[in-house]
Structure formats: C-alpha cells, structure tokens
N, C-alpha and C positions, 0 to 999 in steps of 0.2 A: 411361799416359795416352793417351786416344783422341785422335786427330788429327782436325782440322775436315775436313768434305767439300770436295771440290775444286768450286769454284763458277764459275770462269772460266779457260778454257784458251786458250793461244796455240799455234797449230801453225805451225811454222817450215818452209815447204816446200810449194808447192801443186801438186807433181807428182800422179800419179794416186794414190800411196800416201798423201801427206800430205792429199790432198782427201777421200779414202775414209775415212781416220781421223777428220778434221774433221767429216764429214758423219755418221758414226756416233755421236760425241758429241752433236753438234747435234740429232740425232734423239732422243736421250735428255734434251733440253731443257737441256743444258749449253751455256751461251754460249760460243762459239768464235770467236776471230779468226785468220783463215788469212792467213799472210804469203806473198806471191808476189813473185818477182824481177821477173816480166814484168808490166808494166802492162795488157797485152792480156788477161791471165788475170783480173786484178783486175776489169777492166771487164766482162768476159763475166759473171763471177759477179755483180756489182752489178746488171747490166742483165737478164741472162737467168736468174740463179739456177742457172747451169751453168758448169762449167770445160770449155768448149768445146775447149780445146787438149789437156788430158791426160785428162779423163774425161768425154767427150761423152756426152749422153743420160741422164746422171744429175742429176735434180733436187736442188738443195741447200735445206735447210730455211732459214726466216727467222732462226733463232738462230745461224746462221753468217754472219759478215761477213768481208770480205776488203779487204786493203790491200797497198801495196806499200812502206809506210813501216814499217821494223822496230820503232822506238820505239811506233808505235801498236799495232802487234800485240801487244807485250810489255805494255803499260800496263794495269795492273789484274789481270793474269793470276797465278793462284796455283799453276799447272802449265804446264810448257812441253814440248810434243811436238816432238822435232827430227826432221824427215824430209825433209832435203835430200840429194841425191846425194853419195856418199861423196867424190867429187873436189872438192867445194867445202865439205866439213864444216868444215875447219879456218877458213877465212876468215869464213864466215858465223858459225861459232860465237865467233870472236874479236870480231865486231860485237856479237853477243847479249851477251857477257860485260860490256862496258861500259854496257849499258842496263839490266840487271837491278838493280833497285833493292834487292832483298834476295835471299837464297838460296831458291830455290823448287824443288820436285821437278822433275826433268828425265826425260823418257822419250825414249830414242833409239830411233827407228824406221828410222835409216839402215842400209842394208844395205851390206855390203862392208868393204873395208879403204882406207886411204889409199893411193894409188898410189905416191908417192915414198918414204915411209917404211915401208910395209907395216904400220902401226899400226892396231890394232883401233879401233872407236868409243870404247870404254871408255877406252883409253889416251890418245886425242886429247882426249877431255872433261877428263880430269885435267891433261893437258899444258896446255890452254888456260885452264881455269877454276881450276886448283889442286887440291892434294890433297883439300881439304875437299869438292869436287864429288863425289867418289867415293861418299859415304854417301847422297847425294840423287839419285844416278842410278840409272835402271832402263833395261831394254833389252826391247823388244817384238820377237819373232821367231816364226817358225813358217811352215808351208807354206800361204801365202795368196796371193791375187791381189787387187789393188786393186778391179778391177771387181766381182768376187764379193763382197767386203767391202761395197762401195757398194750393191749390189744385195740385200743381206740373205742371200745364199746360206749355207749352212753352211759353216764354216770353223773353223779352230782355231789360235790364237795363244797365246803365253804371255808374261807379264811377269815378268822376273827382275831381281834387284839385289843389292846388297851389304847392304842394310837390308830384312829380311823384311817388317817392318811396312809400309814404304813401298811395297814391291812390292804388298802386298795393297790399300793405299789407292788406288793409281792404276789399279786394274784396271778 
C-alpha cells in the first residue's frame, strides 16, 4: 500500500545543518517548522528570514517558520527531522518523545555518537523512544556541508533505514 506524501515537516535543531535541511524542504514548497533552542535564532529567522547565528547570508523561504517552543514545532508534523548536536540528542529526544501525538517518520541527521555512552544515534532513538521507533527511523548521511546544501551546490547524501519503503518515502 502506498504511503501518503509528507505534507508538513518539523526540523528539530536550527544549527547550520538543520537550517540547511529545513531550507531545502521549504524551497520545495513543503511547510517546515524549525525548532531552535536559542530565542535569538528564532527572532532572526522571523524578522530577517535568515539564521544569522549559524547560517548567515542564506535567505530562508516563507514556507519555513521558526519557534523555540518544541510543542509548536511538532504540532501537525507528519515527519520529524532530528538535527541537534549529538551531545544533546538524548535530552532533546526525550522532550520530543512526550510531545509526539502519534508515531511519525523520524529522519536522524545528527552526526556523531553520544559522548558518555558511545551509542550511535540509532541506538539512542530506540533507547529513548522504544523498540517500535526502529521501524520508523531513517538516517541521513553523506559528504556534505550545510552551507553548500543551503546554496544549492552539488552534493550527495543518502537516506537509509530499517524500513526500505520508508527510506524511499522520506527522500
């Protein structure tokens, strides 16, 4: 059975990488809500249409909104891109877990491992969200830089996961 198209994305993490991914989707007319921990990042995006802290000089489209209220970012999303630094992945994911109204696809764009446990992001997701999260998790990886993705320069990334059909759907 064919899965419905993704219509609204929450990007959790407004660093350079999260902002670049959010911009890429928003440029494709997918409504995106970008969550930033820092109020000044949200304010700059709202007022200047630019993440002046982490991705200066890159204009953000009107289909991208920003908030520092995690529940607002997640509300209505049918896909979640997780792009926070690895050292805060577990506590942020724990906050996300209690806010998800239903299981939705999760794309992990977080690079690295957890400092204390040396766990991979795939292991942290299952540890925090439970074993059922494994099937709805995908992972974005590849030799790319946020600035180049945001500028539309040629780059290559791959999405892989435990469910092949889901990996295709979130591309």
